[in-house]
C-alpha positions as CSV (number, residue, x, y, z in Angstrom):
1,M,36.7,-25.3,1.9
2,D,39.8,-26.4,-0.1
3,V,40.3,-22.9,-2.3
4,Q,42.9,-20.3,-2.2
5,I,41.3,-16.7,-2.0
6,F,43.3,-13.7,-3.2
7,A,42.1,-10.3,-2.7
8,R,43.9,-7.4,-4.6
9,N,42.9,-4.1,-6.2
10,G,39.3,-4.4,-5.3
11,N,39.3,-7.6,-6.8
12,V,38.7,-11.1,-5.1
13,T,40.1,-14.5,-7.1
14,I,39.4,-17.7,-6.3
15,T,40.9,-21.0,-7.4
16,G,40.3,-24.5,-6.8
17,R,37.7,-27.3,-8.0
18,D,34.8,-25.6,-9.8
19,E,32.6,-27.1,-7.4
20,S,34.4,-25.6,-4.4
21,V,34.7,-22.3,-5.9
22,E,31.2,-21.6,-6.8
23,E,30.1,-22.5,-3.3
24,V,32.9,-20.0,-2.2
25,A,32.0,-17.2,-4.7
26,E,28.2,-17.7,-3.0
27,I,29.1,-17.4,0.3
28,I,31.4,-14.1,-0.2
29,E,28.1,-12.9,-2.1
30,K,26.1,-13.6,0.9
31,M,28.7,-12.2,3.2
32,Q,28.6,-8.9,1.4
33,N,25.1,-8.6,1.3
34,R,24.6,-9.1,5.1
35,L,27.4,-6.8,5.6
36,S,25.8,-4.2,3.4
37,K,22.5,-4.7,5.4
38,R,23.5,-4.9,8.9
39,G,26.8,-3.0,8.9
40,K,29.1,-5.8,10.3
41,L,29.9,-9.7,10.0
42,N,30.8,-11.6,12.9
43,P,32.1,-15.4,13.1
44,D,28.8,-16.5,13.6
45,D,27.6,-14.8,10.8
46,I,29.9,-16.6,8.0
47,N,30.1,-20.0,10.0
48,E,26.2,-20.0,9.5
49,L,26.5,-18.6,5.8
50,I,28.7,-21.7,5.1
51,A,26.3,-24.2,7.0
52,Q,23.7,-23.0,4.5
53,T,25.4,-23.5,1.4
54,Q,27.3,-26.6,2.3
55,N,23.7,-28.1,3.3
56,R,21.7,-27.4,0.1
57,V,21.3,-30.4,-2.0
58,K,20.5,-30.9,-5.7
59,P,18.2,-34.0,-5.7
60,G,18.2,-36.7,-8.4
61,K,15.2,-37.6,-10.0
62,D,14.2,-40.6,-7.7
63,E,14.6,-38.0,-5.1
64,S,12.0,-35.6,-5.9
65,I,8.2,-36.1,-4.8
66,V,5.7,-36.1,-7.6
67,V,2.3,-34.6,-6.2
68,Y,-1.2,-33.1,-7.4
69,S,-0.6,-29.5,-8.3
70,Q,0.5,-27.1,-10.8
71,K,3.7,-27.3,-8.8
72,G,4.1,-30.7,-10.3
73,V,7.5,-32.1,-8.2
74,I,8.4,-30.9,-4.5
75,E,12.1,-31.3,-4.1
76,P,13.9,-31.5,-0.6
77,S,16.1,-28.4,-0.3
78,T,18.9,-29.5,1.9
79,R,20.8,-32.5,3.1
80,G,18.8,-32.9,6.1
81,Q,15.5,-32.9,4.1
82,L,16.7,-35.4,1.6
83,N,17.5,-37.7,4.3
84,Y,14.2,-37.2,5.8
85,I,12.6,-38.0,2.6
86,K,14.6,-41.0,2.2
87,T,13.7,-42.2,6.0
88,I,10.0,-42.2,5.3
89,F,10.4,-44.5,2.4
90,K,12.8,-46.5,3.9
91,N,10.8,-47.0,7.2
92,H,7.2,-47.6,8.9
93,L,7.6,-45.3,11.3
94,T,9.6,-41.8,11.4
95,F,10.1,-39.7,13.9
96,C,11.6,-36.0,12.8
97,T,12.3,-33.1,14.7
98,G,13.5,-29.6,14.1
99,P,12.5,-26.0,14.3
100,A,10.0,-24.0,12.2
101,G,10.6,-23.7,8.7
102,T,12.2,-26.9,8.1
103,G,9.7,-28.5,6.3
104,K,8.8,-31.4,8.5
105,T,5.2,-31.4,7.9
106,Y,5.1,-30.3,4.7
107,L,7.6,-32.6,3.5
108,A,5.5,-35.4,5.1
109,V,2.6,-34.4,3.7
110,A,3.9,-34.4,0.0
111,A,5.1,-37.5,0.6
112,A,2.0,-39.1,1.4
113,I,0.0,-37.4,-1.3
114,S,2.9,-38.6,-3.6
115,M,2.0,-42.5,-2.6
116,L,-1.6,-41.4,-3.0
117,K,-1.1,-40.5,-6.5
118,K,0.9,-43.9,-7.1
119,R,-1.8,-46.0,-5.5
120,Q,1.0,-47.2,-2.8
121,T,-1.8,-46.4,-0.2
122,R,-5.4,-46.0,0.2
123,K,-6.2,-43.3,2.7
124,L,-4.1,-40.1,4.1
125,I,-5.0,-39.3,8.1
126,L,-3.5,-36.1,9.1
127,A,-3.7,-35.4,13.1
128,R,-2.3,-33.1,16.1
129,P,-3.1,-33.3,19.7
130,A,-5.3,-30.5,21.1
131,V,-2.9,-28.5,23.3
132,E,-2.9,-25.1,22.0
133,A,-0.1,-22.2,22.5
134,G,-1.6,-20.3,25.3
135,E,-4.9,-20.6,24.2
136,K,-7.9,-23.1,24.8
137,L,-10.4,-24.2,22.1
138,G,-13.0,-23.9,24.3
139,F,-13.0,-20.1,24.3
140,L,-13.3,-19.9,20.2
141,P,-17.2,-19.3,19.1
142,G,-19.2,-22.2,17.1
143,D,-19.4,-25.4,17.5
144,L,-16.7,-28.2,17.4
145,Q,-16.2,-28.3,13.8
146,A,-15.8,-24.3,14.0
147,K,-13.7,-24.8,16.7
148,V,-11.3,-27.5,15.2
149,N,-11.0,-25.7,11.6
150,P,-8.9,-23.0,12.5
151,Y,-6.5,-25.5,15.0
152,L,-6.3,-27.8,12.1
153,R,-5.5,-25.0,9.4
154,P,-1.8,-25.6,9.1
155,L,-2.4,-29.0,7.8
156,F,-4.9,-27.8,5.2
157,D,-2.6,-25.1,4.1
158,S,-0.2,-27.9,3.2
159,L,-2.7,-30.1,1.6
160,E,-4.3,-27.0,-0.8
161,D,-0.7,-25.9,-1.9
162,M,-0.4,-29.5,-3.1
163,M,-3.8,-30.1,-4.6
164,D,-6.8,-28.7,-6.2
165,F,-9.2,-27.5,-3.8
166,G,-11.8,-29.7,-5.6
167,Q,-9.8,-32.8,-5.6
168,M,-8.8,-32.1,-2.2
169,K,-12.8,-31.3,-1.4
170,K,-13.5,-34.9,-3.0
171,F,-10.9,-36.5,-1.3
172,I,-12.3,-35.4,2.1
173,E,-15.4,-36.2,1.4
174,M,-14.9,-39.4,0.5
175,D,-12.5,-40.3,3.5
176,I,-9.8,-40.6,1.5
177,I,-8.5,-37.7,3.4
178,E,-8.8,-36.9,6.9
179,V,-8.0,-33.9,9.0
180,I,-8.4,-34.4,13.2
181,P,-7.7,-34.1,16.4
182,L,-5.8,-36.5,17.7
183,A,-8.4,-37.5,20.4
184,F,-10.4,-39.0,17.5
185,M,-7.7,-41.7,16.5
186,R,-8.3,-43.6,19.8
187,G,-9.8,-47.4,18.9
188,R,-9.1,-47.2,15.6
189,T,-7.0,-49.6,13.5
190,L,-5.8,-47.7,10.2
191,N,-4.6,-50.3,7.6
192,E,-3.1,-49.4,4.2
193,A,-2.9,-45.8,5.3
194,V,-0.3,-42.9,5.9
195,V,-0.9,-41.3,9.3
196,I,1.0,-38.1,10.0
197,C,1.0,-36.9,13.8
198,D,2.1,-33.1,13.6
199,E,3.0,-30.8,16.8
200,A,3.6,-34.3,18.5
201,Q,6.0,-32.8,20.9
202,N,2.4,-31.6,22.5
203,T,1.2,-35.3,23.3
204,S,1.6,-37.1,26.6
205,P,3.3,-40.8,26.7
206,S,0.2,-42.4,26.9
207,Q,-1.7,-40.4,24.1
208,M,2.0,-41.2,21.6
209,L,1.1,-44.9,22.5
210,M,-2.2,-44.8,21.7
211,I,-1.2,-43.3,18.2
212,L,1.7,-45.5,17.7
213,T,-0.4,-48.3,18.3
214,R,-2.8,-47.7,15.7
215,L,-0.8,-48.6,12.9
216,G,-2.4,-51.0,11.0
217,R,-1.5,-53.6,8.0
218,G,0.7,-51.9,4.9
219,S,0.4,-48.4,6.6
220,K,3.0,-45.9,7.3
221,M,3.3,-43.6,10.2
222,I,5.3,-39.9,10.1
223,V,5.3,-38.2,13.5
224,T,6.8,-34.7,13.4
225,G,7.4,-31.8,16.3
226,D,9.8,-29.1,17.6
227,I,10.8,-30.3,21.2
228,T,11.9,-26.7,21.8
229,Q,8.3,-25.5,21.3
230,I,6.3,-27.8,24.1
231,D,3.2,-26.2,25.2
232,L,2.4,-29.3,27.7
233,E,1.4,-28.0,31.4
234,K,4.6,-27.6,33.2
235,G,6.3,-30.8,34.7
236,Q,4.4,-32.9,32.0
237,K,6.6,-34.9,29.9
238,S,6.2,-35.0,26.2
239,G,5.2,-38.0,24.6
240,M,7.6,-37.6,21.6
241,I,10.5,-37.3,23.6
242,D,9.7,-40.2,25.7
243,A,9.1,-42.2,22.5
244,Q,12.3,-41.2,20.5
245,T,14.3,-42.5,23.9
246,T,12.1,-45.8,24.3
247,L,12.1,-47.0,20.5
248,Q,15.7,-46.9,19.7
249,G,17.2,-49.4,17.7
250,I,13.9,-51.0,16.5
251,R,14.2,-52.2,12.9
252,G,11.8,-50.4,10.5
253,I,11.7,-46.9,12.9
254,G,13.9,-44.3,11.4
255,F,15.1,-40.7,13.3
256,V,15.4,-37.4,11.8
257,E,16.7,-34.6,13.5
258,L,16.6,-31.1,11.4
259,D,18.3,-28.1,12.5
260,K,18.6,-24.4,11.6
261,T,20.5,-24.8,8.6
262,D,17.3,-27.1,7.0
263,I,15.0,-23.8,7.2
264,V,13.3,-23.2,4.1
265,R,10.9,-20.2,5.1
266,H,11.8,-16.8,4.9
267,S,16.0,-16.3,5.6
268,L,14.6,-14.1,8.8
269,V,12.9,-17.4,10.5
270,Q,16.5,-18.8,10.5
271,N,17.8,-15.4,12.6
272,I,14.6,-16.0,15.1
273,V,15.6,-19.4,15.5
274,H,18.9,-18.7,16.1
275,A,18.4,-15.6,18.7
276,Y,16.3,-17.8,20.7
277,N,18.8,-20.5,21.0
278,K,21.5,-18.0,21.6
279,K,19.2,-16.9,24.6
280,K,18.3,-20.0,25.9
281,K,22.2,-20.9,25.9
282,D,23.0,-17.4,27.8
283,I,20.2,-18.3,30.3
284,S,21.7,-21.9,30.5
285,K,25.2,-20.7,31.4
286,D,23.8,-17.9,33.9
287,S,22.3,-20.7,36.0
């Protein structure tokens, strides 16, 4: 990191450019905190802390997203997230993959609400494929609405974090915002809308083609998913993986891959993702 570090008599001295010195001081402080909590440090820990610190960004004024809420402004926290926001606004169609906690859906919703506020779009549609992680909607009590609401809850949570409840309710009643299962999109043409397809790793190739061909005049689409958490039946191909392979090189389509350094939830989430990735690598080596 282009600094010199001296440790003498219990004191650590760092010399170099101001920015580098600040980064290294922050990393050493994090190393100290982790050591006191865990009782040990290894090279992977240090590389992870370096990546976290170097990956963080301070966005400029034009890189913040203004939304309807008491928060006022939502900003990308990492270089990966900053690239994601730029890709969304630059392209008609954006694919974003990454592990839990990287802000894939949250930042997409924020960008869409910002466009609503600026009257750059007339409608926001949030959709998810009806594939559950080991559970079936049919076993839930109640009518279709009651079954679907818990399943779509994560999308409502993102909306509620950015808009007053009254405003959100009004927009939903006026059909300015729709939160629906993916199957309800069939046969529609969506003009002047921002369409967010969440959990897209659980679409089939035919479902993905269906949603992509809904894109109408003046619309923008954002497709998000975590390709390490596919809940499709064994042997069934993910429509998101298929689309990313098929659509490479087409102008107007952007691809973003976030990783564990972009995780902005509780710090434990990053460690959980790391542990599962390590386990998967170990299994691959054994096989």
